[in-house]
Every structure is written in structure tokens, then in C-alpha cells.
N, C-alpha and C positions, 0 to 999 in steps of 0.2 A: 291714755289705755290702750289696749290693744286686744283682738280677739283672733284667735287660733282654730283649728280644726285638724283632728285627724281623723279617716274613715280609713278600716281595711278588716281583713276578714280574720276571727276567731277572736272572741273575747279574751283569753288569757294573751292573746298577740299583743291588745289594745292596753290590758294594765299593766304587762311588759315594759312596754313602748313609754306609757306615762309613769309610769316608774324613773324610767332615766329621764327622764325629760323634767320631772319636778325636782331631781337630784342635779338636774343640770344647768334650771334657772328660777327667777322667783316668778315662777305663774300657780294661779291659783282653778283646778277646774272648776266650770259651772256645772257640767252633768253630762250624763251618759246614754247613748240611744243605742238601741240593739233591732235590727232586722231580722224576723221570721219570717219563711216562708207562709202564705196564706193558707194552707193545709195544715200547718201544725206538727209534717215532718221530722221537725229539726227538735231535739229536746235541749241543745243548747244552739247560743244564739250566732248567725252565720256572717254577719255583717256589724262593724258596732262603729261608732263614731263618739267620738268626744270633742267637748267645745270647753278652751280655756282662755285666761287672760290675763293681764300682767302688761310692762312694758313692752312698746315694741321689739328694741334687742330683745329683750327675757322672752319674748311670745317668736320670735324669728328663730335663737339659737333652739329652745323645746322644741320647735314644727321639724327641726332638721335630727337632731338628734331623735327626737321620736319617731321621725322617718324611718331612718337608718336601724333604730332597735325591731320596728315592724317591719324589715324586709329580711329578718333573720329568720323570721316564719311563714311571711308572704312574696310572692312575687312582685315586680314592678307595677303590674296591672294594678294589683289588688290593696296599693296604697296611696292615696288620695290624700 
């Protein structure tokens, strides 16, 4: 088994990216984390991260598909 991560700006972008990844590869989402400013000025998550698992090849495929999908909504520097 392998573990993959995707971090990007926006909760909606992350959900879209992981929907595409789950359809492209046999992976299981382990968890989603969000990071908001400490002063609570944002009502929506600004940065989100998802952790997923599967075989090495499935995680590689899912990570690439998710990255490309997240880039629809984010710049290169906002997707890790």
C-alpha cells in the first residue's frame, strides 16, 4: 500500500480533484484537513489537504489526475 497527499487552495477544488482521482484509480480517502486563518476571518477553508491510500500505481495515477483537476481552479504554486 501507498499513501498520497494533495494540498490546494479551496475546499471545492479539492472535492472536485478527489472526485476525478477516485474515478481514475482504486483509492480510499483517509481524511481531509482544512486550514483557516487564526483570526477566523474566513468563513470557508482557504487551504485544504487530503490523504488517500491504494496500491503504488493507483496512488500515482490518482495523484496526477487530482493535481491536473486542481489546476483548473488554482495556479501551479497553490497545488502541492
